[in-house]
C-alpha angles and dihedrals in degrees: 000000000000122000135183131214118188129184120161109315094342119099121178122192109199139175121222140058124326106277095202126246098283095053091040092057091044091053096047090046090056090049092049091050090056094236099145097177093050091046093050091048091052091047091052093047090052092044090239130135133194114252136186117269110273115255117240093030114218139148087252091060091059115077095186135006142183122196112185109202105162133056096225139357108291093013107130096192107112126224111227111248097215175307086246132141116263095263095055092041089056091049092050090049090051092050092047091050091051092048090050092048092048095047112096109245120217114253114261117226 
C-alpha cells in the first residue's frame, strides 16, 4: 500500500500502513532536516519503506496521504507545496481539497 507525506517542498512516497498524522509529521520533519539516519530509524520503527513515485500518478494509486499546510494549529500561513512537477502538484491540490472538504467547518452565525 503506497502512501504520500508532503510538507513544504518535501514529498515522501512510502509503502506500508498509514502511520497516523503524528508519526507522519515526525517522519517528514526528519527528512526535511536531512537527518538520514534518524529518518531511516523512524521508517523502520513504523514498518515503512521509501518507494519510487507511482507511475502513472493518480489519487487512486495513493492509499493514504498527509499534506501538512500550516505551521501550527490555527496558523493560517500556508506552507508552499512545491516545487513539484505539474503532475504531483495536481495530486497535492486534489488531496488538499479533499482534506478541506472532510474537515468539519465551524458553524457560521
